[in-house]
C-alpha positions as CSV (number, residue, x, y, z in Angstrom):
1,P,-0.1,-0.3,0.0
2,L,0.8,3.7,-0.3
3,T,2.7,5.3,2.5
4,T,2.7,8.9,1.6
5,K,-0.7,11.2,0.1
6,P,-1.1,11.4,-3.3
7,Q,-1.4,14.9,-4.4
8,Y,-5.0,14.3,-6.1
9,L,-6.2,13.2,-2.3
10,L,-7.4,16.9,-0.8
11,F,-7.8,15.3,2.8
12,D,-5.5,13.6,5.3
13,T,-7.1,10.5,5.8
14,M,-6.2,7.6,3.5
15,R,-8.2,4.6,3.0
16,Y,-6.6,1.8,0.5
17,V,-7.4,-1.8,0.0
18,E,-4.7,-4.5,1.1
19,E,-4.3,-7.7,-1.0
20,T,-3.0,-11.3,0.9
21,T,-2.6,-13.8,-1.1
22,I,-3.9,-17.6,-0.1
23,M,-1.0,-20.2,-1.0
24,T,-2.9,-23.5,0.6
25,E,-6.2,-25.0,1.8
26,E,-5.5,-24.5,5.5
27,E,-5.1,-20.3,5.1
28,S,-8.2,-20.3,3.4
29,L,-10.5,-21.3,6.2
30,M,-11.4,-17.7,7.5
31,S,-14.0,-15.8,8.2
32,I,-15.4,-12.3,7.9
33,D,-15.2,-9.2,10.9
34,P,-18.0,-7.1,10.2
35,T,-15.4,-4.2,11.5
36,K,-12.8,-4.8,8.8
37,P,-14.9,-5.5,5.6
38,K,-13.5,-7.7,3.0
39,E,-14.2,-9.6,-0.1
40,W,-12.6,-13.2,-1.8
41,I,-11.0,-12.7,-5.0
42,F,-10.8,-16.2,-7.5
43,G,-8.6,-15.4,-10.0
44,D,-6.1,-17.2,-13.1
45,T,-3.0,-14.7,-12.8
46,T,-2.3,-16.3,-17.0
47,Q,-5.2,-14.1,-17.7
48,T,-5.4,-10.2,-17.8
49,N,-7.6,-7.5,-18.7
50,E,-6.9,-4.3,-21.0
51,W,-5.8,-2.6,-17.9
52,G,-3.3,-5.4,-16.8
53,N,-5.9,-6.7,-13.9
54,T,-5.4,-10.0,-13.0
55,R,-9.3,-11.4,-14.1
56,A,-11.5,-12.5,-11.2
57,Y,-14.6,-13.3,-9.5
58,A,-15.6,-12.2,-5.7
59,I,-17.2,-13.6,-3.6
60,R,-19.4,-11.1,-0.8
61,L,-21.5,-12.4,1.6
62,D,-24.8,-11.3,2.0
63,H,-27.1,-10.7,5.3
64,N,-24.6,-13.2,6.9
65,P,-24.3,-13.4,10.3
66,S,-21.2,-15.1,12.0
67,S,-21.5,-18.7,13.4
68,V,-22.5,-19.0,17.5
69,I,-21.7,-22.5,17.4
70,P,-19.2,-23.0,20.6
71,D,-16.4,-25.4,19.8
72,G,-17.9,-27.5,22.1
73,S,-21.0,-28.5,20.4
74,H,-22.0,-31.9,19.7
75,T,-23.2,-30.7,16.3
76,L,-19.3,-30.0,15.4
77,P,-18.5,-33.2,14.1
78,A,-21.2,-33.6,11.5
79,Y,-21.1,-29.4,10.6
80,N,-17.5,-28.3,11.4
81,Y,-17.3,-26.5,8.1
82,A,-19.6,-23.9,10.3
83,Q,-16.8,-22.8,12.7
84,Q,-15.7,-20.7,9.5
85,M,-17.6,-18.8,7.1
86,L,-15.2,-20.1,3.9
87,G,-13.3,-22.7,3.0
88,V,-11.2,-23.3,-0.3
89,T,-9.8,-26.7,-1.6
90,V,-8.8,-28.1,-5.0
91,Y,-11.7,-29.7,-6.9
92,K,-11.6,-33.0,-7.1
93,D,-14.3,-35.7,-8.6
94,E,-15.1,-37.4,-5.2
95,E,-15.1,-34.7,-3.0
96,S,-18.7,-33.2,-4.3
97,T,-20.5,-33.1,-1.1
98,L,-19.9,-32.5,2.4
99,T,-21.9,-34.8,4.2
100,G,-24.3,-37.5,3.8
101,P,-28.1,-37.6,4.0
102,Y,-28.4,-39.0,7.2
103,D,-26.0,-36.6,9.1
104,L,-28.3,-35.0,10.9
105,N,-29.7,-38.3,12.7
106,R,-25.8,-39.0,13.4
107,L,-24.4,-35.7,14.6
108,D,-21.4,-37.5,16.9
109,D,-20.3,-40.2,13.0
110,P,-21.1,-38.7,10.5
111,Q,-20.6,-39.8,7.2
112,G,-18.7,-36.5,6.1
113,D,-16.1,-34.4,7.4
114,F,-15.1,-31.4,5.5
115,Y,-11.9,-31.0,7.5
116,N,-11.0,-34.8,5.3
117,F,-10.8,-32.3,2.2
118,V,-8.3,-29.8,3.8
119,D,-4.9,-31.6,3.8
120,G,-2.2,-29.1,2.8
121,E,-2.5,-29.2,-0.6
122,S,-1.8,-25.7,-2.6
123,I,-4.6,-24.1,-3.8
124,V,-2.1,-21.3,-6.6
125,Q,-3.4,-21.8,-9.7
126,Q,-6.0,-24.6,-9.7
127,D,-9.7,-25.7,-10.0
128,L,-10.8,-24.9,-6.7
129,V,-14.2,-25.1,-5.0
130,A,-15.2,-22.2,-2.3
131,W,-17.4,-24.1,0.6
132,V,-19.3,-20.9,1.6
133,T,-21.0,-21.5,5.0
134,M,-24.8,-19.5,5.3
135,T,-26.0,-18.3,8.6
136,S,-29.0,-17.0,9.6
137,L,-30.3,-15.6,12.6
138,H,-34.0,-15.6,13.6
139,L,-35.4,-14.2,16.7
140,P,-38.9,-16.0,17.3
141,T,-41.9,-13.2,17.3
142,S,-45.5,-13.5,17.3
143,E,-45.3,-12.7,14.0
144,N,-43.8,-15.8,12.8
145,M,-47.7,-17.4,13.3
146,P,-48.7,-19.2,11.3
147,M,-45.9,-18.9,9.4
148,T,-42.5,-17.6,9.2
149,N,-41.4,-15.0,6.6
150,A,-38.4,-15.5,4.3
151,V,-35.2,-15.5,6.7
152,M,-32.4,-13.8,4.4
153,H,-28.9,-14.8,4.0
154,G,-26.8,-15.4,0.9
155,F,-23.8,-14.6,-1.1
156,T,-22.9,-12.8,-4.6
157,L,-20.6,-13.8,-6.9
158,A,-19.5,-11.0,-9.4
159,P,-16.9,-10.5,-11.8
160,H,-13.3,-8.6,-10.1
161,N,-11.8,-6.6,-13.3
162,F,-12.6,-10.0,-15.1
163,F,-14.4,-7.6,-18.5
164,D,-12.4,-4.3,-19.5
165,E,-15.5,-2.0,-18.8
166,N,-18.7,-2.2,-17.9
167,P,-20.3,-5.4,-19.7
168,A,-23.8,-3.3,-19.9
169,M,-21.7,-1.2,-22.4
170,D,-21.6,-3.9,-25.2
171,M,-25.5,-4.0,-24.5
172,P,-27.2,-3.2,-27.8
173,H,-28.6,0.4,-28.2
174,Y,-32.3,1.1,-27.2
175,L,-34.2,3.7,-28.3
176,R,-38.2,4.0,-27.4
177,M,-40.1,4.4,-31.1
178,H,-43.5,4.0,-30.8
179,P,-46.0,4.3,-33.8
180,V,-48.4,7.6,-33.7
181,E,-46.4,9.3,-30.9
182,A,-45.5,12.4,-32.9
183,A,-47.6,13.9,-34.9
184,G,-47.7,13.1,-38.6
185,D,-46.3,9.6,-37.9
186,T,-48.4,7.2,-39.9
187,R,-46.4,3.7,-39.2
188,M,-48.4,0.8,-37.7
189,E,-46.8,-1.7,-35.7
190,D,-46.0,-5.0,-37.1
191,L,-45.0,-7.2,-34.0
192,P,-43.8,-10.6,-34.7
193,E,-46.3,-13.4,-34.0
194,V,-45.8,-15.7,-31.4
195,P,-47.6,-18.6,-29.9
196,M,-49.6,-17.5,-26.6
197,C,-47.8,-18.0,-23.0
198,I,-50.2,-19.7,-21.0
199,P,-48.6,-20.5,-17.1
200,P,-48.9,-23.9,-15.9
201,M,-51.9,-24.2,-13.4
202,F,-50.8,-25.3,-9.7
203,D,-52.9,-26.5,-7.0
204,T,-52.4,-24.0,-4.2
205,T,-55.1,-25.2,-1.7
206,H,-53.1,-26.3,2.1
207,T,-54.5,-27.2,5.2
208,F,-52.9,-27.3,8.8
209,A,-53.7,-29.8,11.0
210,G,-55.6,-28.9,14.0
211,V,-56.4,-25.4,12.1
């Protein structure tokens, strides 16, 4: 980072971005401190855009509070991936899922263990898998009866220096011109014929036990 204030900055307080290259699977086990915003960038250093920047993608967490699972929780053998928000491993066909379909009922002896995937391999210039832990905080209220509204969490995968400029600039120009909007305009609409679109019908009848 810069150590002296450039002339084009008007104020003495200067902010800058600090980048850290993660080299191994163990180093990739990370969480986000809300007081220090960050994003995780995945790129191929052999591919650059017009400006010489590495073409990459960034992962940004949305509505994702910190995990509150204590270190001694009985659920950790099955859900130890929840101890961090992100883990990155080298892609392998045999590592397609973390846990088995029955791990909820066998927490102390799960079929899968995330830390079996983290075995010291280098993640530099490799095909990678990002294991992002989704968390949510739900404090029950009377408004949850008889049905709980959506609980938000998720992440955003966005291009990071992947394009040379805003990709929206590649879209064709759009100029709205509609017949008879202007005086003396005698054009007629000549819209293409398309088949009628009828959405499928679903049975939306629901009953609740005891209600």
